[in-house]
C-alpha positions as CSV (number, residue, x, y, z in Angstrom):
1,M,-6.8,-10.4,18.7
2,I,-9.8,-10.7,16.3
3,P,-13.3,-10.5,17.9
4,K,-15.0,-13.4,18.4
5,L,-17.8,-12.8,16.1
6,N,-15.6,-11.5,13.6
7,R,-13.7,-15.1,13.7
8,N,-17.1,-17.0,13.3
9,A,-18.0,-15.0,9.9
10,I,-20.3,-12.7,11.8
11,L,-20.6,-10.0,10.1
12,V,-21.7,-7.0,12.7
13,G,-23.6,-3.8,12.5
14,K,-24.5,-0.9,14.4
15,V,-27.3,-3.0,16.3
16,H,-28.2,-6.1,14.1
17,S,-25.8,-8.4,12.7
18,C,-25.6,-11.7,10.1
19,C,-24.0,-15.0,10.0
20,L,-22.3,-15.1,6.4
21,V,-22.2,-18.5,6.8
22,C,-25.7,-19.5,7.8
23,G,-27.6,-16.6,6.3
24,N,-29.3,-15.8,9.8
25,Y,-29.9,-12.2,11.1
26,F,-29.5,-11.5,15.3
27,P,-31.2,-8.2,16.7
28,T,-28.8,-8.5,19.9
29,E,-24.6,-9.4,20.5
30,K,-26.6,-12.3,23.1
31,D,-28.4,-14.3,20.1
32,A,-25.2,-14.3,17.7
33,N,-23.0,-15.7,20.6
34,R,-25.6,-18.0,20.8
35,H,-25.9,-19.2,17.4
36,I,-22.3,-19.3,17.1
37,S,-22.1,-22.3,19.6
38,K,-24.2,-24.1,17.9
39,K,-23.0,-27.4,16.0
40,G,-24.9,-26.3,12.8
41,H,-23.1,-22.8,12.8
42,K,-19.4,-24.7,13.3
43,K,-20.2,-27.3,10.6
44,N,-20.9,-24.2,8.2
45,L,-17.7,-22.1,9.4
46,E,-15.5,-25.2,8.8
47,A,-16.6,-25.8,5.2
48,N,-16.2,-21.8,4.5
49,G,-12.7,-21.7,4.8
50,F,-9.8,-19.0,4.3
51,V,-8.8,-18.1,0.9
52,E,-5.3,-19.6,0.2
53,E,-4.3,-16.6,-2.0
54,F,-5.3,-14.1,1.2
55,I,-5.1,-16.4,4.4
56,N,-2.6,-13.8,5.6
57,D,-5.6,-11.4,5.7
58,H,-8.0,-13.4,7.0
59,I,-10.4,-13.4,4.4
60,R,-13.0,-16.2,4.3
61,E,-15.4,-17.6,1.4
62,V,-19.2,-17.0,2.3
63,K,-22.6,-17.3,1.0
64,N,-22.4,-15.3,-2.3
65,G,-19.1,-14.0,-1.7
66,F,-16.0,-13.3,0.9
67,F,-15.8,-11.6,4.4
68,C,-12.9,-9.4,5.7
69,E,-12.4,-10.7,9.4
70,Y,-9.9,-8.1,9.7
71,C,-12.0,-5.3,9.2
72,N,-15.8,-6.9,9.7
73,K,-16.7,-6.3,6.3
74,Y,-18.4,-8.5,3.0
75,I,-16.7,-8.6,0.2
76,S,-18.5,-9.6,-3.4
77,G,-16.3,-10.9,-5.9
78,P,-12.4,-11.8,-6.1
79,T,-11.3,-8.7,-7.7
80,K,-12.8,-6.5,-5.2
81,I,-10.7,-8.5,-2.4
82,R,-7.1,-7.5,-4.2
83,L,-8.5,-3.7,-4.0
84,H,-9.3,-4.3,-0.4
85,I,-6.2,-5.7,1.0
86,L,-4.0,-2.4,-0.5
87,E,-6.9,-0.1,1.6
88,N,-5.3,1.9,4.4
89,T,-8.3,0.5,7.0
90,H,-7.1,-2.8,6.1
91,I,-3.2,-2.7,6.6
92,N,-4.2,-0.7,9.8
93,N,-6.7,-3.2,11.0
94,K,-4.5,-5.8,9.8
95,G,-1.7,-4.4,11.9
96,I,-3.2,-3.8,15.2
97,R,-4.6,-7.3,15.2
98,N,-1.5,-8.6,15.2
99,L,0.5,-6.1,17.6
100,E,0.7,-7.7,21.3
101,R,2.9,-7.8,24.1
102,V,4.4,-11.2,25.0
103,G,5.9,-11.6,28.1
104,N,8.4,-8.4,28.4
105,N,8.7,-7.7,24.3
106,I,6.6,-6.0,21.9
107,V,5.9,-8.5,19.0
108,A,4.4,-7.4,15.6
109,F,2.8,-9.6,13.0
110,K,3.1,-13.0,15.3
111,N,7.3,-13.2,14.5
112,V,9.5,-10.4,15.1
113,T,10.3,-8.5,18.7
114,I,10.7,-5.1,18.2
115,A,13.6,-4.1,20.0
116,K,13.2,-2.4,23.4
117,A,15.0,1.4,22.1
118,A,12.8,1.3,19.1
119,W,9.4,0.8,20.7
120,H,10.2,3.6,22.8
121,G,11.3,5.8,20.0
122,I,15.2,5.8,21.1
123,V,17.9,6.8,18.7
124,G,21.0,6.9,19.9
125,H,20.7,9.5,23.0
126,T,17.5,10.9,21.7
127,C,14.4,10.1,22.7
128,L,12.4,10.7,19.5
129,I,8.5,10.7,21.6
130,C,10.0,13.5,24.1
131,N,12.4,15.1,21.6
132,I,15.1,15.1,24.0
133,K,18.2,14.0,24.6
134,F,19.0,12.1,28.3
135,G,21.6,10.0,29.7
136,D,20.7,6.7,30.8
137,M,17.9,5.4,28.6
138,E,16.3,3.0,31.5
139,I,15.9,5.7,33.8
140,H,14.2,7.9,31.1
141,I,11.8,5.2,29.6
142,S,9.9,4.8,32.9
143,T,9.5,8.2,33.9
144,K,5.8,9.1,33.6
145,E,6.1,12.2,31.3
146,H,7.5,9.5,28.8
147,L,5.0,6.8,29.3
148,F,2.4,9.2,28.7
149,K,3.6,10.6,25.3
150,L,4.0,7.4,24.2
151,V,0.4,6.2,25.2
152,Q,-0.6,9.2,22.7
153,T,2.0,8.3,19.8
154,E,0.3,6.5,17.0
155,V,1.7,3.6,15.7
156,K,1.0,3.2,12.0
157,F,1.0,0.4,9.4
158,A,2.2,-0.2,5.9
159,T,2.8,-2.7,3.1
160,H,5.9,-5.2,3.4
161,K,4.5,-5.2,7.3
162,G,6.2,-1.8,7.6
163,L,5.7,-0.5,11.5
164,Y,6.5,3.0,12.0
165,R,5.5,6.7,14.2
166,T,4.9,9.7,12.5
167,M,7.6,12.2,13.9
168,K,8.1,16.1,13.8
169,E,10.0,17.6,11.3
170,N,8.6,15.7,8.5
171,S,9.6,12.4,9.4
172,V,8.8,9.2,10.3
173,H,10.8,6.4,12.7
174,C,10.7,2.4,11.5
175,L,10.2,0.4,14.2
176,T,12.0,-2.5,12.2
177,C,15.0,-0.8,11.6
178,N,15.0,1.9,14.4
179,E,15.8,4.4,11.8
180,V,14.6,7.9,11.1
181,I,13.6,8.2,7.6
182,K,13.6,12.0,6.5
183,T,10.7,12.4,4.2
184,A,6.8,12.4,5.3
185,T,5.8,11.7,2.1
186,Q,3.6,8.4,2.1
187,I,5.2,7.0,-1.6
188,F,8.9,7.8,0.1
189,V,8.7,5.6,3.2
190,S,6.9,2.7,1.4
191,L,10.0,3.0,-0.5
192,H,12.1,2.4,2.4
193,F,9.6,-0.9,3.3
194,S,10.2,-2.7,0.2
195,H,13.6,-2.0,0.5
196,P,15.8,-5.3,0.8
197,K,17.9,-3.4,3.5
198,H,14.5,-3.5,5.6
199,K,13.6,-6.9,4.7
200,Q,16.7,-8.4,6.1
201,K,16.4,-6.4,9.1
202,Y,13.1,-7.7,9.7
203,Q,14.4,-10.9,8.7
204,Q,16.8,-10.8,11.7
205,L,13.9,-9.8,14.1
206,E,12.1,-12.9,13.6
207,R,11.0,-14.9,16.8
208,R,12.7,-18.0,15.1
209,D,12.1,-19.4,18.9
210,A,8.9,-18.6,18.8
211,E,6.1,-21.0,19.4
212,P,4.6,-22.8,15.7
213,N,1.7,-20.6,14.2
214,V,-1.8,-21.8,15.5
215,R,-2.9,-24.0,13.1
216,V,-6.2,-22.7,10.7
217,E,-9.1,-25.3,11.6
218,S,-11.0,-24.3,8.3
219,P,-9.6,-25.3,5.1
220,V,-7.6,-23.6,2.4
221,L,-9.5,-22.7,-0.5
222,Q,-8.2,-21.9,-4.2
223,L,-9.2,-18.7,-5.6
224,D,-8.5,-18.3,-9.8
225,K,-7.0,-14.9,-10.5
226,T,-8.6,-12.3,-12.5
227,G,-7.5,-10.7,-15.1
228,D,21.7,11.3,1.2
229,E,24.0,10.1,3.1
230,D,24.0,8.4,6.7
231,T,23.7,10.8,9.0
232,S,24.1,8.5,12.0
233,D,25.0,10.0,15.3
234,D,28.7,9.0,16.2
235,G,27.8,8.0,19.0
236,N,25.7,5.7,18.4
237,Q,26.3,1.6,18.8
238,E,25.2,-0.8,16.3
239,G,21.6,-1.5,16.8
240,E,20.4,1.4,18.6
241,G,19.6,3.1,15.3
242,Q,20.0,5.6,12.7
243,Y,18.8,8.6,10.8
244,L,18.6,8.3,6.8
245,D,17.6,10.3,3.8
246,V,16.3,7.3,1.5
247,A,16.8,3.7,1.2
248,Q,20.5,3.3,-0.5
249,G,20.8,1.6,-3.9
250,Y,21.7,-1.8,-4.0
251,S,22.8,-4.8,-6.9
252,Y,20.3,-6.1,-9.4
253,E,20.2,-7.0,-12.2
254,E,17.3,-6.6,-15.2
255,P,17.1,-8.0,-18.5
256,L,18.8,-6.0,-21.1
257,L,16.9,-4.5,-24.0
258,V,17.6,-3.1,-26.8
259,C,16.0,-0.3,-29.7
260,D,16.6,1.3,-32.9
261,S,15.8,4.8,-33.1
262,K,15.7,6.8,-36.3
263,D,19.4,7.6,-36.7
264,S,19.8,3.8,-36.5
265,Q,21.7,3.9,-33.3
266,E,21.6,1.3,-31.0
267,H,20.5,2.3,-27.3
268,V,20.8,-0.2,-24.4
269,V,18.2,-0.2,-22.2
270,K,17.4,-1.2,-18.4
271,R,14.2,-1.3,-16.2
272,E,15.3,-0.5,-12.8
273,P,12.7,-0.7,-10.2
274,L,11.7,2.6,-8.7
275,H,13.1,2.0,-4.5
276,Q,16.5,0.5,-6.6
277,F,16.9,4.0,-9.1
278,V,16.0,6.3,-6.3
279,N,19.2,6.7,-4.0
280,T,17.9,10.4,-2.2
281,I,15.0,12.2,-2.5
282,F,12.6,15.7,-1.0
283,V,10.0,18.2,-1.8
284,I,10.1,21.5,-2.2
285,E,6.9,23.4,-1.2
286,H,5.9,26.0,-3.2
287,Y,2.9,28.6,-2.9
288,S,0.4,25.8,-3.9
289,A,-0.4,22.1,-4.2
290,A,0.1,21.9,-8.3
291,N,3.6,23.7,-7.8
292,K,5.5,21.3,-5.9
293,D,8.5,19.7,-6.7
294,V,10.3,16.4,-6.2
295,V,14.4,16.3,-6.0
296,I,15.5,12.7,-7.1
297,N,19.0,12.2,-6.4
298,R,20.2,15.5,-6.4
299,R,20.0,15.7,-10.3
300,I,16.7,15.5,-11.5
301,V,13.7,17.8,-10.3
302,V,10.2,17.2,-11.8
303,N,6.8,18.4,-10.9
304,V,5.3,16.2,-7.9
305,F,1.9,15.4,-10.3
306,S,4.3,13.7,-12.7
307,F,6.0,12.4,-10.0
308,Y,2.8,10.9,-8.8
309,L,1.6,9.9,-12.6
310,V,-1.0,12.2,-13.0
311,T,-1.3,13.9,-15.9
312,N,-3.1,16.7,-17.3
313,T,-4.1,16.6,-21.0
314,D,-7.9,16.7,-21.6
315,T,-8.3,15.5,-17.8
316,L,-6.8,14.4,-15.1
317,K,-5.6,11.1,-14.9
318,C,-3.7,9.0,-12.8
319,Q,-1.2,6.7,-14.7
320,A,-0.3,4.6,-12.4
321,C,-4.0,3.2,-11.7
322,E,-5.9,4.6,-14.6
323,F,-7.7,6.5,-13.0
324,E,-9.0,10.1,-13.9
325,L,-9.5,12.3,-11.3
326,T,-10.4,15.9,-9.7
327,F,-8.2,18.5,-8.6
328,D,-9.4,18.1,-4.7
329,Q,-9.1,14.1,-5.1
330,I,-5.2,14.3,-6.2
331,D,-3.9,14.5,-2.9
332,A,-6.4,11.7,-1.0
333,H,-5.9,9.3,-3.9
334,K,-1.7,9.6,-4.0
335,A,-1.8,8.8,0.0
336,T,-3.4,5.7,-1.1
337,V,-2.0,2.1,-0.5
338,R,-3.5,1.5,-3.7
339,H,-1.9,4.0,-5.3
340,E,1.9,3.2,-3.7
341,A,1.8,0.2,-4.5
342,A,0.6,0.8,-8.5
343,M,3.9,3.2,-8.6
344,K,6.0,0.7,-7.2
345,E,5.3,-2.0,-9.5
346,I,6.3,0.4,-12.7
347,P,9.9,0.5,-13.5
348,V,11.9,3.4,-14.7
349,I,14.0,2.8,-17.7
350,V,17.3,3.8,-18.1
351,I,19.0,4.5,-21.7
352,D,22.4,4.3,-21.7
353,S,23.0,6.9,-24.5
354,V,21.2,9.6,-22.2
355,E,21.6,11.2,-19.1
356,N,19.1,12.2,-16.1
357,E,15.9,11.2,-18.0
358,F,12.8,10.2,-15.6
359,I,11.3,7.6,-17.2
360,R,8.6,4.8,-16.5
361,E,7.2,2.3,-18.0
362,V,3.8,2.8,-17.1
363,R,2.1,0.0,-19.1
364,P,3.8,-2.4,-22.2
365,E,5.3,0.1,-24.8
366,E,3.4,3.1,-22.9
367,Y,6.3,5.1,-21.5
368,H,6.0,8.5,-19.3
369,C,8.3,11.5,-19.3
370,G,9.0,12.8,-15.7
371,F,9.8,16.2,-17.7
372,C,6.9,16.9,-19.8
373,N,4.1,14.6,-18.1
374,I,3.0,12.7,-20.8
375,I,2.7,9.6,-21.9
376,I,4.5,8.4,-25.5
377,P,3.5,5.0,-27.0
378,G,6.5,3.3,-27.9
379,L,10.8,2.7,-27.3
380,D,11.4,4.2,-30.4
381,A,9.3,7.1,-30.4
382,I,10.3,8.0,-26.5
383,V,14.0,7.9,-27.7
384,E,13.0,10.3,-30.3
385,H,10.8,12.3,-27.9
386,L,13.9,13.5,-26.2
387,K,15.6,14.8,-29.1
388,T,12.6,17.3,-29.6
389,L,12.6,21.2,-28.5
390,V,9.4,21.1,-26.2
391,H,11.2,18.1,-24.2
392,K,14.7,20.3,-24.1
393,K,12.7,23.5,-23.1
394,A,11.0,21.1,-20.1
395,K,14.3,19.9,-18.8
396,N,16.1,23.2,-19.0
397,S,13.5,24.4,-17.1
398,A,13.9,22.1,-14.7
399,S,17.8,22.2,-14.3
400,W,17.5,25.9,-13.5
401,R,15.2,24.8,-10.6
402,L,16.8,21.9,-9.8
403,Q,19.8,24.6,-9.1
404,R,17.9,26.6,-7.2
405,H,16.3,24.0,-4.8
406,L,20.2,23.0,-4.0
407,L,21.2,26.3,-3.5
408,R,18.3,26.7,-0.7
409,K,18.5,23.3,1.0
410,R,22.5,23.9,1.4
411,L,22.0,27.4,2.8
412,S,19.2,25.8,4.9
413,E,21.8,23.2,6.2
414,F,23.9,25.2,7.1
415,S,22.0,27.7,9.1
416,L,20.7,24.7,11.2
417,N,24.3,23.7,11.8
418,D,25.6,27.1,12.6
């Protein structure tokens, strides 16, 4: 529930507060509450409604700008709104305000009922919160020990109305699908939430018998735009949840392009969304952050900087966000929702005449080579780049690392199952 003062366009500070539709300042909370009961304020509030494009984010037009009710934040312009709603803080605040108990059910985003097993972290006959197996679910989830740990386990939110908890052993638990995703790297988690399988499950959980949404009394304003395998427990029943690596691929059609290389051979090119191209993915930890590898579909390995589109020529630059970085800023930047959203908008380029490449179109007619971590302008130029000695050396080096990584992973899986 949004605090009453924020619902009335009151920007609340540590001591003072301000009405953003009337322009009044208040030294105490009592004064602010007295103000919002007046007819003049109510009239101004009604005249300054929510922006239609951001109505679900509770962004209201106010004097000389906009106000986010979820975050108690003044925003100076339309462009900054689009940046704000991608911030982790806003997504988390929005999620928390839309998570509530209705009767005996936990309801998220006003219309999605979370299954009891999922809310309590139950997958099959294992409690992820307590990290134990049990016999009877109802008995286990009613114990003081379980409830105490449940209260302490944080619920997190992501884009595409993702709702999850971070678990041990580099995994997260999606509460919508009641599935464990075996990676804790944020972009890979986001790939799950943007996948059609998750969206389909979300739609199935919508409370179709719910009460109609409360009508927003404020007028709505128009805002011009500015510029690997399923490893489910055999004993799991349908709906009890499951474990998976990453979202599996699905049918998706994109327009085909044709480019002419210098040898006059035609190349058929297809764009694929990142979440379609990636079937399985895992990160290999090395002695430093810069030397981590990302293994994609068990056949492509690229440096972690390259995967996140951070190039290093004269300066470190995020090609997805077009933002220059220092080395110390990289980890924080790649974890931002803004960066995740930008990456997911960048398609993978699949060329029929070459295999096991990882090329992305970061901007129109500008392509990123995953093995070399460089930007090449033009489709013909990137095809020619794939034939160069520099690229072949980088790809051969990656191939050796891939074989070593897969061997280590198989040995690790063997020892765990032994």
